[in-house]
N, C-alpha and C positions, 0 to 999 in steps of 0.2 A: 314343805320346805319354807323356811321364813323368806317373804318378799324383800321381793326386793322393789412503785406505782409512782413511777415519777409523777405523773399528773395529779393522781389522787392526793399523794403525800404533801402537794404543794397547797391542795385545796382544802383538805379536810386532815387534821392533825390530831390523832387520839390522845387523851391526856392520861389514859390508863398505861399501866406497864406491859411490856411485851410478854408474850406466853411463856417463855423460857424462864423468866424471873417469877412466875405465879406458881410453880409446883405442879402445872398442869401437864408438862411435857410438850413437845413440839407437835405442831399441827402440820400435816402435810395434805395439800389438796390437788386433785386432778379434776380441772374443770373443762367439760367439752361441750362445745357450741356447734351444731351443723345446720347450717341455713343453705348452703349451696351443695347440690348433688352433681357428681360429674356423669353418672349414668342413667339417673332416674328422671325422665322427663316431666316437666310441671310439677316437681316436688319441693321447690326450694321455698324456704322460710325467711321471713326478715326479722324475727326476734332473737334468736338463739347467739348472735354476736353480742347484742346488747345485754343480753341474759349474762353471759359470761363476764362482761366487764362489770356489771352491777354486783354479781355474786363476789367477784375478786376484790372490788371496793369494801363490801361489807367484811370480808375476811380481814383485810388489812386494818381495818378500822379496829376489829377485834383482836389485833396484835399478831396476826400471822405475818410472818416474813415473806414478803415478796419472793424471795428465792426458793421458798419451800411451796411455791403454787406453781403448777404446770398448767397453761391454759393452750388447750388445742382447739383452734377455733377457724372457720372460715371466713371471718371478719376482723383480721388482725390489725386493721386500720381504723377501729373504732377509736374515736379521740380520747375516750375516758377509760381505755384500758390500762390499769396500773403498769409502770415500768417495773424492769427488775425482774420479771417472772421467766421462767422457761417457756417458751412458746412455739408454736408448730401447728400443722394442719391435722385435722380430725381424721385421718385414714385409720383403717382397722389396725394396721400395723403399728401407727404411732401411738394409738390408744392402748394396745396390749403391751407395747413396750413401755409406756409411762406406768400401766398398773405393774409390771414386773419391777421397775425401778423404784416404786413405793414400797414394795415387798422388801427389797434390798436396804432401802434407806431408812425405814421407820424402825423405831426400837420399841421395846416393851415400855408401856406408860405413855407412849405417844398416841395421837389421835390420826387417822386417815379419812379424809373426805372426799367422796366421789361424787360428781355432780354432772348430770347430762341433760342438755336442752336440744330437742330435735325430734326427729320422727321415730315412732314406734310401730310395730305391727306383730303379727303373730304368724306362726309356721307350724306344720304338723310335728308333733313330739315324735321323734326318731329313737328314743332310748327308753320310753315307757316309764318315766318317773314323774308324769304330769297327771294328776287325777282328771283333768279336763281335756287332755288329749292334744294340748297346744303348748307351744313354747312361746314365751314373749321375747321379742327380739327388738333390737335398737339398732339403727342404721347409721353407720360412719358416712363420710362423704363419698367414698368410693364403693359404696353397697351396690351390688348389681341385682338382678333378677334370680329366680329359681333355677338351680343347676340340677338336672336328672341325674347326671353323673355322680355328684356328691350328696344328692338328696337334701339340699339345703340352700337358703338364701345366700348367694356369694357375699362374703365380707362382711355380713351381719355379725353383730354380738349378741349371743344369746343369753337369757337368763341363767342358765346352768354356769356359764362361764363367770358371770358376775358373783353367783353365789360360792363357787369354788375359790374365787379369789378372796372373797370376803373370810371365807373359812380359815385360809392361809395366814391372814392377818390376825384373826381372833386367836388361833392358836398360839400365837406368840404374845398373848397379851397386849395388843395394840387395839386400841377403840376404833370403831368403824362407824361413820356416818354416811349414809347413802341418800342423795336426793335427786329425783327423777322428774323431769318436767316433759312428759312425752305421752301420747295415747297409749293405753295399756301399762301405764308406769305402775298401776296396782298390784301387779305381780312381778315386778322387775327384779326382784331379788328372792321371790318365792316362787315355789313349784307345787302349789296347793290349788288345791282347787276344791251410716256413711254420709261422708259429705259435709258440707261446712254448716256451721250454725249461721243464723242471718247476720249476726253483727261480729264474727270472729273466724279464724282460720284455724282449723284442727290440724294438730300433729299428728296426723295419721297417714300412713301409705296403705291402703287397702292389699290385703293379700292377693286379690286377683290382679293388681296392678304390677306385683312383683313376680306374676307368671306362675303361682304356685297352683299345681293342678288341683282341681277338686276332688278327684278320686285317690288322692295319696291319703292312705289309711295310717294313723298314728300307731305306734307299737303299744301293745297293751301289756301288763304284767311285768313291767321293769321293776328295778329295785328303787325305791324311794329312798333318797339320802336322808340321813339323820338330819334333825334340826340343828340350826347354828347354835352355838352356845358361846358365850362372851359378853363383852359389853358393846352393844351396837345399837343403832335406831336408824330406821329408815322412814323417809318421808316421800310421799307419792302425790302427784299433782291431781290425781283423779282416780277413782276406782276402776278396776278392770273393764267394767262395762260402760265407762264413760270415756268421753273424749276430752283431750286438754287443748286449750285454746291460746292464741296469742292475738293481741289487739294493738293497734295503734294508740300511743299515749300523748301524741300532739295534733294539732289542727291540720297540720300538711301530711299527716302519716309519713313522717320521715324517720320515726323511731318506734320500733315495736317492742313489746315484752310479751313473755309468756304470762298469762294471767296468775299462775301460781307463783312463779318467781317474783314478780312485782309485788305482790301481796307479802310474800315470805320475806323478802329483804326489807320491806318497810317495818315489818313487825319485828325483825331482829335489830334493827336500829332504835324503835321506839321502847322495846322491852329488854333491855340489854341484860338483866339478870334473871330472866324467866327460864323454866324449864322447857326441854323440847315438847313435851305434851303441852304446856301453856301456849308456846309459840305456834304450835300446830292449830290449838283452839282459835286464837286470835287471828291467824292466817284464813281459815276457814270462814270465819266471820266477815271477812273481805271480799270473799269470791263471788263471782257473778252468778245470779240465779236467774231462772228463765231459760230460754233456747239454748243458751251456752253454759248450763249449770255444771259446775264442777265441786266435788266433794272431796277435797283431799284426805289422805289417810297417812297412817303411821304405825309404827309397830317396833318393839324391841325393848330391852331391859332399861335402856338410857333415855326413855321417855320421861323418867321421873328425874333425870340428871339435869343440873343447870348447864345451859349452852356454855361452851368454853369462851374463855377471853372476854369477860364482861367488861366493855370500854367505859372509860370515864367521859366527862363531858369532852365533845369535840370543839376544836377551834376551826373555824372556816375563814378562808381567805376573803379579803374584802378589797374590791378595785373598782375605782370610778363610782362609788356610792352603791354597788352592788355586791352582794355576798355571792360567792362562786360556788353556790349550792342551792337546790330547789326541792320541789316536790318529791323528786327521786331520793332526795335525802332526809325526807321525813319533815320538812319546813312547812309552815302554814302561816297565813297572814294573821297578824295580830300577836305572835310571838315577840317577847322581850329579850333582847340581847345585851351583852356587855361587849364593849369596843375595846381592843387592846392595840399597842404599837409593835409588839413581838408576840410570837406564838408562845413563849413560855412566860410571858410577862404575869405577875400575880396581882398587880392593881390596874382595873381598868380605867381607861380614858373618859368614859361616859358611857351612856346607854343609849338605845334607840330601839325601834320597833320594826318588825318586817310589815312593809305596807303593801307588797305585792309579790306572788310567787309564780316562776315560770317552772318547766321542767328541771333546767339545771342552774337557774340564777334566782335571786330574790332581791328586791328593792328595799331599801333601808330609808326611814324617816326618823327624824329626831322629834321628840316629844312637844318642843315649841316651834317647829317649823323651820328651824335654822340649820345651819351647815353641820356636818358631822365633826367630830373633834379633829383636830390636825394631827396627821399621822396614824388614823385608824387604819389598821391593816389586816386585824383579824376579829372575828366576832364568835360569841359563844352564847348560846341560848341559855337564858337563865330562868325564863318562865314561858312554858309552852302555851301555844295559842288556846284560848277558850273555845270549847265545843260550839259549834254553830247552834243557835236556837232551832228547836223543831218546827217545820212549817206546817201548820194545821191543814189538813186535806191536801197535801202536796203528794203529786204522784211520785213514785220512785224515779230516780235519774236514768236514763238510758246510756249505754255505753256507745262510744261513736262507732260508725260503721266500720267494718273491717273484715279480715279473714284470718283463717289459720290452718 
């Protein structure tokens, strides 16, 4: 079987048209970020809430209406989570209800995007459809341990459920995009077949921690479901034998992101008209090597399809001489920007350059060292920053110490 904004709209205004006006159909998204677990001790993560906000920002930039995005997150107070979305907590019941709602709301020609950031694990296959004898499972915030009475991890979402949900959408000529940032993500939509890295936290709950008995034998000889058919693409943060990691992205370790999600969203911003396969290739090139190595993968007929909603140039708010966007929006020192008094103005007031960049802000400087033009309230990149010159003999940079 195949594997599987009030804030933002003030800060970054896409100049491209909305999806509904491009002939691409509507895009509906279900974004899930599970960082806090009710019943699993010492399993909390720091990145999923920030991941969901970042993914939502990118979708809005690509023309997805906030009202067509459902964000189920354990960190609803993240300041850059776009407004206007449907929000809630990522319990199993809420996730399943969100999936059912998309089946009901999406129409032929639309696209449904499913995104999960959190813990993954494996459990014995009890219906015999897995060649490897294990189901991949993903853990909502109310996931519990193994139940001998039901023969499963309580409240877990099984890859079989994701597959059949995708099948129901595809049968109605709805395009499907699945993105998983969790350990064992490489088989999240597919039924074929420990510990932390030194500088990152793995998004994995070991089956033993879930109380799954070692002597539970998977069922053999079950009916293998037919492959999915239709227009779909699945992107995975790592192969099934690799772990997925999250890392702090600031010096104070106050903001964390999944390594895959951070790289993926940066590429989606920098390559607006690329195909899913090109996006995956560029994302893979940014992923960590060494102890926390990840090799993201993907599959599906839509790999050769251009990603929906290619945005036009983005206008970024300017306040106090600072652009209200930064590294997480793809900005780099040395970029040339045009300055405007209005978000929809056609004639710039002048130009400046990005002098320094933080995670969420960037400093502006004029070329003559003077003040910014009076009334400058919006900036648009007109010339990207030049690539840094190679440092002869320099060692590869190390990631900041962290966990996942």
